[in-house]
ZAMARGU-4260 file (C-alpha; in steps of 0.2 Angstrom, whole numbers, plus 5000, padded with zeros to 4 digits):
<rodrens>
0) 4843/5008/4945 | 4861/5016/4947 | 4877/5006/4942 | 4887/5001/4957 | 4905/5008/4957
5) 4917/4995/4957 | 4929/4996/4973 | 4944/4987/4967 | 4956/4989/4983 | 4953/4985/5000
10) 4964/4991/5013 | 4963/4983/5031 | 4972/4986/5048 | 4974/4979/5064 | 4970/4995/5073
15) 4964/5013/5071 | 4981/5018/5077 | 4988/5011/5063 | 4978/5023/5052 | 4991/5037/5050
20) 5003/5026/5041 | 4990/5019/5029 | 4982/5035/5024 | 4998/5036/5014 | 4991/5023/5003
25) 4973/5032/5003 | 4981/5046/4996 | 4988/5038/4982 | 4970/5031/4978 | 4962/5048/4978
30) 4977/5054/4968 | 4975/5040/4953 | 4955/5041/4955 | 4955/5023/4962 | 4940/5018/4973
35) 4944/5009/4989 | 4936/5003/5006 | 4944/5003/5023 | 4942/4993/5038 | 4950/4989/5055
40) 4949/4972/5059 | 4962/4961/5068 | 4969/4944/5064 | 4969/4940/5084 | 4956/4948/5091
45) 4942/4948/5078 | 4948/4934/5068 | 4930/4929/5060 | 4926/4945/5056 | 4942/4948/5047
50) 4939/4932/5037 | 4921/4936/5033 | 4927/4955/5027 | 4939/4947/5015 | 4926/4935/5010
55) 4912/4948/5005 | 4926/4959/4998 | 4931/4945/4985 | 4913/4941/4982 | 4909/4958/4978
60) 4923/4959/4964 | 4938/4967/4974 | 4955/4964/4966 | 4967/4967/4978 | 4970/4970/4997
65) 4983/4981/5006 | 4985/4975/5025 | 4994/4984/5037 | 5001/4978/5054 | 5012/4980/5068
70) 5021/4969/5081 | 5017/4950/5076 | 5009/4957/5060 | 4998/4942/5056 | 4985/4950/5048
75) 4992/4952/5030 | 4997/4933/5032 | 4979/4929/5039 | 4971/4938/5024 | 4982/4931/5010
80) 4977/4913/5017 | 4958/4917/5017 | 4959/4924/4998 | 4968/4920/4981 | 4967/4941/4979
85) 4985/4948/4979 | 4989/4954/4997 | 5002/4969/4999 | 5008/4970/5017 | 5013/4985/5027
90) 5023/4982/5042 | 5020/4996/5053 | 5032/5003/5065 | 5030/4999/5082 | 5035/4991/5099
95) 5052/4988/5106 | 5058/4982/5088 | 5051/4997/5080 | 5043/4986/5065 | 5058/4974/5062
100) 5047/4961/5070 | 5032/4965/5059 | 5043/4968/5043 | 5049/4949/5045 | 5033/4942/5051
105) 5025/4948/5034 | 5038/4945/5022 | 5042/4926/5029 | 5027/4919/5023 | 5026/4900/5020
110) 5027/4894/5002 | 5011/4895/4993 | 5004/4909/5003 | 5014/4925/4997 | 5012/4943/5003
115) 5020/4957/4993 | 5029/4967/5007 | 5034/4985/5006 | 5045/4993/5017 | 5042/4997/5036
120) 5028/5011/5037 | 5029/5012/5016 | 5010/5013/5014 | 5013/5025/4999 | 5022/5012/4990
125) 5009/5000/4994 | 4996/5010/4986 | 5009/5014/4971 | 5010/4995/4970 | 4992/4993/4969
130) 4989/5005/4959 | 5002/4996/4945 | 4993/4980/4947 | 4978/4989/4942 | 4986/4996/4929
135) 4989/4981/4919 | 4971/4980/4913 | 4968/4999/4916 | 4974/5010/4901 | 4969/5025/4910
140) 4977/5021/4926 | 4994/5015/4916 | 4994/5034/4907 | 4992/5042/4923 | 5006/5032/4930
145) 5018/5036/4915 | 5014/5053/4918 | 5018/5052/4937 | 5035/5044/4933 | 5039/5057/4921
150) 5035/5069/4934 | 5045/5063/4946 | 5060/5061/4935 | 5057/5079/4930 | 5056/5086/4948
155) 5073/5076/4951 | 5081/5085/4936 | 5075/5101/4942 | 5083/5099/4960 | 5099/5094/4952
160) 5099/5108/4941 | 5096/5120/4956 | 5109/5112/4965 | 5121/5113/4951 | 5119/5133/4951
165) 5121/5134/4970 | 5136/5124/4969 | 5143/5136/4955 | 5140/5151/4964 | 5148/5144/4979
170) 5163/5139/4970 | 5163/5158/4962 | 5162/5166/4979 | 5179/5157/4984
</rodrens>
């Protein structure tokens, strides 16, 4: 019998229109070789379906959930209320308040039911935070994260070097 691959991360969003934002987290998981599952389920329109998915994901050994939502943005909080797994909320830019309402709804959880919250539309950071959480018990992921950070630092140094060269050339022209 083939061994079932562990799916440590669940990604849920309230609408398929959120996918273009949430896809950035999925790209991070693909980059780091982290298995994930994705679901569209609404805290309001399909509450029972959402709660059932959370319970099934947890029962199957899931480790953490990223939940993206706009407007009233109750999905991350509903998910967090249904599990003891860590939940990372991604506020989605939408509506008249352009995601500020979603940010406030997600970050202002009541005591006892925390939701880690990233910036508006910052699904990439949610993915990276999830990878960091998983890396606490996964040496391969930890090493890949360290290499990723070293590359980012090298990229900044390279950009600065190019800028300094350009500024020096401009100075000599004048």
